[in-house]
C-alpha positions as CSV (number, residue, x, y, z in Angstrom):
1,F,-150.4,263.8,108.5
2,G,-152.3,266.8,107.0
3,A,-150.0,268.9,104.5
4,V,-147.5,265.9,104.5
5,G,-150.0,263.3,103.8
6,T,-152.2,265.3,101.4
7,M,-149.6,265.6,99.3
8,M,-147.4,262.3,99.2
9,S,-151.8,260.7,99.0
10,F,-151.6,262.7,96.2
11,F,-148.6,261.7,94.0
12,T,-149.7,258.6,95.0
13,I,-153.0,258.3,93.4
14,S,-152.0,260.1,90.5
15,L,-148.9,258.9,89.4
16,A,-150.8,255.3,89.0
17,A,-153.5,256.8,87.1
18,I,-151.6,258.1,84.9
19,A,-150.0,254.5,84.8
20,I,-153.2,252.5,85.0
21,F,-156.5,254.9,82.8
22,S,-153.9,256.6,80.0
23,R,-153.6,252.7,78.8
24,M,-157.7,251.7,79.4
25,N,-158.8,254.8,76.4
26,I,-161.8,256.5,78.5
27,G,-162.4,259.5,76.7
28,T,-159.3,262.3,76.0
29,L,-159.2,262.9,79.4
30,D,-154.4,263.7,79.8
31,V,-152.3,264.0,82.4
32,S,-154.1,267.8,83.7
33,D,-156.7,265.3,84.5
34,F,-155.8,262.3,86.3
35,L,-153.7,265.3,88.5
36,A,-156.9,266.2,89.2
37,I,-157.9,262.9,90.1
38,G,-154.8,262.7,92.5
39,A,-156.0,265.6,94.1
40,I,-159.8,265.2,94.0
41,F,-159.1,261.7,96.1
42,S,-155.9,262.7,98.4
43,A,-159.3,265.0,100.0
44,T,-161.1,263.0,102.8
45,D,-163.8,263.2,104.8
46,S,-163.4,262.2,108.0
47,V,-167.0,264.1,109.9
48,C,-168.3,260.1,109.8
49,T,-165.4,259.2,112.3
50,L,-165.7,262.0,114.6
51,Q,-168.9,261.2,115.1
52,V,-167.7,257.4,115.7
53,L,-165.2,258.2,118.2
54,N,-165.0,260.1,121.6
55,Q,-163.1,262.2,123.0
56,D,-162.8,261.8,126.7
57,E,-162.0,258.1,126.1
58,T,-160.0,258.2,123.0
59,P,-158.2,261.5,122.6
60,F,-154.8,261.2,121.6
61,L,-156.3,259.1,117.8
62,Y,-159.3,262.1,118.0
63,S,-157.9,265.0,117.7
64,L,-155.2,262.5,115.5
65,V,-157.9,262.5,113.0
66,F,-159.8,265.4,113.6
67,G,-156.2,267.6,113.1
68,E,-155.3,265.8,109.8
69,G,-159.5,266.0,108.8
70,V,-159.0,270.1,108.5
71,V,-155.6,270.7,107.6
72,N,-156.2,267.6,105.1
73,D,-159.1,269.8,102.8
74,A,-157.7,273.3,102.9
75,T,-154.8,271.4,101.5
76,S,-156.2,269.1,98.5
77,V,-158.4,272.7,97.6
78,V,-154.9,274.2,97.3
79,L,-153.7,271.8,95.4
80,F,-155.7,271.5,93.6
81,N,-156.0,275.5,92.4
82,A,-152.7,275.3,92.2
83,L,-153.0,272.5,89.3
84,Q,-154.7,274.5,87.6
85,N,-151.9,276.5,86.1
86,F,-149.7,273.8,85.5
87,D,-149.4,272.7,82.1
88,P,-148.6,268.4,81.8
89,N,-147.3,269.1,78.4
90,Q,-144.2,271.2,79.3
91,I,-142.9,268.9,82.0
92,D,-139.1,270.4,83.7
93,A,-137.5,271.4,86.2
94,I,-138.9,274.9,86.1
95,V,-142.4,274.7,85.3
96,I,-142.1,272.2,88.4
97,L,-140.3,274.6,91.0
98,K,-142.8,276.8,89.4
99,F,-145.7,274.8,90.4
100,L,-144.7,273.8,94.3
101,G,-144.0,278.3,94.1
102,N,-147.6,278.3,93.1
103,F,-148.5,275.9,95.9
104,C,-146.9,277.3,99.2
105,Y,-147.8,280.8,97.7
106,L,-151.3,280.3,97.6
107,F,-151.4,278.0,101.1
108,V,-148.5,280.6,102.7
109,S,-150.4,283.7,101.6
110,S,-154.7,282.4,102.3
111,T,-153.6,281.7,105.3
112,F,-151.7,285.2,106.3
113,L,-155.0,286.2,105.2
114,G,-157.3,283.9,107.0
115,V,-155.0,285.2,110.6
116,F,-155.4,289.3,109.8
117,T,-158.9,288.8,109.2
118,G,-159.7,287.0,112.7
119,L,-157.7,289.2,113.9
120,L,-159.1,292.5,112.6
121,S,-162.7,291.0,113.7
122,A,-161.1,290.0,117.2
123,Y,-160.0,294.2,117.7
124,V,-163.3,295.9,116.1
125,I,-165.6,293.9,117.8
126,K,-163.6,294.2,121.0
127,K,-162.3,298.3,120.2
128,L,-165.7,299.2,118.4
129,Y,-167.9,299.6,121.0
130,I,-171.4,300.7,118.2
131,G,-173.4,298.3,118.8
132,R,-171.7,296.6,121.8
133,H,-174.0,294.2,123.5
134,S,-176.1,294.0,121.2
135,T,-176.7,290.6,119.9
136,D,-177.7,290.5,116.1
137,R,-174.8,293.1,115.7
138,E,-172.7,291.1,117.6
139,V,-173.7,288.1,115.2
140,A,-173.7,289.5,112.6
141,L,-170.4,291.3,112.5
142,V,-168.9,287.9,113.6
143,M,-171.2,286.3,110.3
144,L,-170.2,289.2,108.2
145,M,-166.5,289.2,109.3
146,A,-165.9,285.3,108.2
147,Y,-167.2,286.3,105.2
148,L,-165.2,288.6,104.1
149,S,-161.9,286.7,104.5
150,Y,-163.9,284.5,101.8
151,M,-164.6,287.8,99.9
152,L,-160.8,288.7,100.0
153,A,-159.4,285.5,99.0
154,E,-161.5,285.6,96.2
155,L,-160.8,288.7,95.7
156,L,-156.9,287.4,95.0
157,D,-157.4,284.6,93.9
158,L,-156.7,282.7,96.8
159,S,-157.7,279.9,98.3
160,G,-161.3,281.0,100.2
161,I,-161.3,277.6,102.2
162,L,-158.2,277.8,103.9
163,T,-158.6,281.6,104.5
164,V,-161.7,281.0,106.0
165,F,-160.4,277.8,107.7
166,F,-157.8,279.5,110.0
167,C,-159.9,282.8,110.0
168,G,-162.8,280.7,112.2
169,I,-159.6,279.5,114.5
170,V,-158.1,282.6,114.7
171,M,-162.1,284.2,115.4
172,S,-162.6,281.0,118.5
173,H,-159.4,281.9,120.2
174,Y,-159.7,285.7,119.9
175,T,-163.2,286.9,118.6
176,W,-165.1,284.0,120.0
177,H,-164.4,285.3,124.3
178,N,-165.1,289.7,122.7
179,V,-168.5,288.8,122.4
180,T,-171.7,289.0,124.8
181,E,-173.2,284.8,126.3
182,S,-175.6,285.4,124.6
183,S,-174.4,286.3,121.1
184,R,-172.2,283.1,121.2
185,V,-175.2,281.3,122.0
186,T,-176.5,282.5,119.1
187,T,-174.0,282.0,117.1
188,K,-172.9,278.5,117.8
189,H,-176.7,277.6,116.9
190,A,-176.8,279.8,114.1
191,F,-173.4,277.8,112.3
192,A,-174.6,274.7,113.6
193,T,-178.2,275.0,111.4
194,L,-176.3,276.5,108.5
195,S,-174.2,273.8,108.9
196,F,-176.5,271.5,108.5
197,I,-179.0,273.0,105.7
198,A,-175.3,273.0,103.4
199,E,-175.0,269.6,104.2
200,T,-178.8,268.4,103.5
201,F,-178.6,269.8,100.2
202,L,-175.7,268.2,99.0
203,F,-176.7,264.9,100.3
204,L,-180.1,266.0,97.9
205,Y,-177.6,267.3,94.7
206,V,-176.2,264.1,95.1
207,G,-178.6,261.9,95.3
208,M,-180.3,264.3,91.9
209,D,-177.2,263.7,90.1
210,A,-176.9,259.8,90.4
211,L,-180.0,260.5,88.4
212,D,-178.6,262.6,85.4
213,I,-179.6,260.5,82.2
214,E,-177.1,261.8,81.1
215,K,-174.8,260.7,83.0
216,W,-176.7,257.0,82.7
217,K,-176.3,257.6,78.8
218,F,-172.4,257.2,79.2
219,A,-172.0,254.7,81.3
220,S,-174.8,252.5,80.2
221,D,-171.9,252.4,77.0
222,S,-169.6,250.8,78.6
223,P,-170.9,249.4,82.0
224,G,-167.5,247.5,82.1
225,K,-165.6,250.4,82.0
226,S,-167.1,252.1,84.7
227,I,-167.1,249.3,87.1
228,G,-164.0,248.6,86.8
229,I,-162.9,252.4,86.7
230,S,-164.6,252.5,90.5
231,S,-163.1,250.0,91.5
232,I,-159.1,251.2,90.1
233,L,-160.1,254.7,91.4
234,L,-161.6,252.8,95.2
235,G,-158.1,250.2,95.3
236,L,-155.4,253.4,94.7
237,V,-157.4,255.9,97.1
238,L,-156.9,252.0,99.7
239,V,-153.1,252.4,98.9
240,G,-152.9,256.6,98.2
241,R,-153.7,256.1,101.7
242,A,-151.4,253.1,103.5
243,A,-148.7,255.5,101.5
244,F,-148.2,257.9,103.9
245,V,-150.2,256.8,107.3
246,F,-147.9,253.7,108.1
247,P,-144.7,255.3,107.2
248,L,-145.5,258.6,108.7
249,S,-146.6,257.1,112.4
250,F,-143.0,254.5,111.9
251,L,-141.6,257.5,112.0
252,S,-143.1,259.2,114.4
253,N,-142.4,256.2,116.5
254,L,-139.0,256.6,116.0
255,T,-138.7,259.6,117.7
256,K,-141.3,259.0,121.1
257,K,-139.4,257.9,123.8
258,T,-142.6,256.1,125.5
259,E,-144.4,254.0,124.8
260,L,-147.8,256.1,125.6
261,E,-146.7,258.4,123.4
262,K,-146.1,255.9,120.0
263,I,-149.3,255.7,117.9
264,S,-150.1,251.9,118.3
265,W,-150.7,249.6,115.1
266,R,-154.1,249.4,116.0
267,Q,-154.6,253.3,116.0
268,Q,-152.8,253.5,112.5
269,I,-156.0,250.8,111.2
270,V,-157.7,253.7,112.5
271,I,-156.5,256.6,111.4
272,W,-156.4,254.7,107.5
273,W,-160.1,253.4,107.3
274,A,-160.5,256.7,108.9
275,G,-159.7,259.0,105.5
276,L,-161.5,256.5,103.1
277,M,-164.3,258.1,103.0
278,R,-164.8,261.0,100.6
279,G,-167.1,263.9,101.4
280,A,-168.6,267.9,100.0
281,V,-164.9,269.0,98.9
282,S,-163.9,266.3,96.9
283,I,-167.9,266.5,95.4
284,A,-166.8,270.0,94.8
285,L,-163.8,269.7,93.3
286,A,-164.9,267.1,90.8
287,Y,-168.0,269.1,89.7
288,N,-165.6,272.0,89.6
289,K,-163.3,270.7,87.2
290,F,-165.3,267.6,85.0
291,T,-168.8,269.6,85.0
292,R,-169.6,272.7,82.1
293,S,-172.9,274.2,83.4
294,G,-173.8,271.5,85.3
295,H,-173.1,268.5,82.2
296,T,-170.9,266.9,82.0
297,Q,-170.9,266.9,78.0
298,L,-167.4,264.7,77.3
299,H,-167.9,260.4,78.0
300,G,-164.2,260.9,80.0
301,N,-165.9,262.4,82.3
302,A,-168.8,261.6,83.1
303,I,-166.8,258.6,83.8
């Protein structure tokens, strides 16, 4: 469901947006903007669903939703970055191949860099005994090595979020077991606190942005069109999600021998519903694409 599903959702939303919005005269948006919309709305936020699901009672369903969620966000960001160098006005076989090649390059390179940085952090903490058994230094080293992966990714024009994601996976398997117990507890609570602060800031920013007079002026010129576009986008998210959840579940079930291994109809509905929410990644990508210095200077961007 992760990478393949995200690509299927991206193409479904993008093609539908091009076909529908290009006829609605909503501003100066072009094909590249509609492709960006597809990438933005392909990024799901399954955190809310995971809070409801019980890992002990429904381990199979929990694993599917969690695994798809973490890979989905990273794939959407890489896809969005690949679109930045894509010229929709000169679409041919070579351009499409270059786009796919750029996407694969970003995905593979970011993954490799994240794994390398994670392994490097484990080696440094295990072999270099400077500051060994010092909780504050171990915690600082873990955080700095994680941030190093992001800095290297940005320096090399790769995907920072994908690099940090795979760096975190490797660090949780290797680096985590090379630090002291007190460092593990401190690191866990430190990252939980930082995560909570970041989420709080995000909610505050989105709430304050909803009071932006500039956007309301644009929307007030055509309230019916704004509501219509929002409704269409919601419908595209529903359709784009269903376009890969049910077909891929069907194909997956064909390879399973027992009923316990198959994804039931109820589980497919839950997986489809779990990916309907959009969170921090979609918000960040939308601001990155359609704002300039915090301002939506074009009518189409504001809508």
